[in-house]
C-alpha positions as CSV (number, residue, x, y, z in Angstrom):
1,M,128.7,61.2,108.4
2,T,127.2,63.8,110.5
3,R,125.4,66.9,109.3
4,E,125.9,70.6,110.5
5,V,123.1,72.0,112.7
6,R,121.6,75.1,111.0
7,H,120.3,77.8,113.1
8,N,117.2,79.5,111.9
9,Y,118.3,83.2,112.3
10,P,115.8,86.1,111.5
11,P,116.9,88.5,109.1
12,A,117.0,91.5,111.6
13,F,120.7,92.0,113.2
14,A,119.4,94.3,115.9
15,A,119.4,93.3,119.5
16,Y,116.5,91.4,120.5
17,S,114.2,91.6,123.7
18,S,113.9,88.8,125.9
19,D,111.0,87.5,123.7
20,S,112.6,86.8,120.3
21,R,109.3,86.7,118.3
22,T,108.5,90.3,119.1
23,V,108.9,92.5,116.1
24,T,109.9,96.1,116.8
25,T,110.0,99.4,114.6
26,K,113.9,98.8,115.0
27,H,113.9,95.3,113.7
28,V,111.9,96.6,110.7
29,V,113.8,99.6,110.0
30,S,117.2,97.5,110.2
31,D,115.6,95.0,107.5
32,V,114.4,97.9,105.4
33,L,118.1,99.7,105.5
34,L,119.8,96.3,104.7
35,L,117.5,95.5,101.9
36,A,117.9,99.0,100.6
37,F,121.8,98.9,100.8
38,W,121.9,95.6,98.7
39,C,119.4,96.9,96.1
40,A,121.5,99.8,95.7
41,M,124.7,98.0,95.5
42,V,123.6,96.3,92.1
43,P,123.3,99.5,89.9
44,V,126.4,100.9,91.7
45,S,128.7,98.1,91.0
46,M,127.3,98.2,87.3
47,W,128.1,101.7,87.0
48,I,131.7,101.5,88.4
49,G,132.2,98.7,86.0
50,S,130.9,100.6,83.1
51,A,133.0,103.6,84.3
52,A,136.1,101.4,84.3
53,G,135.4,100.0,80.9
54,F,134.3,96.5,81.9
């Protein structure tokens, strides 16, 4: 039985420069926007569920 190789990808999905350890403003902004989107989805989905009667 073989195990799958798990790659360790950073959370930023923006294109990286040649040095992958460099954190740029673009990476930070993309991470913050992604986090804000997911944090906003919880109350939005609860609001939609409440409006639908669930």
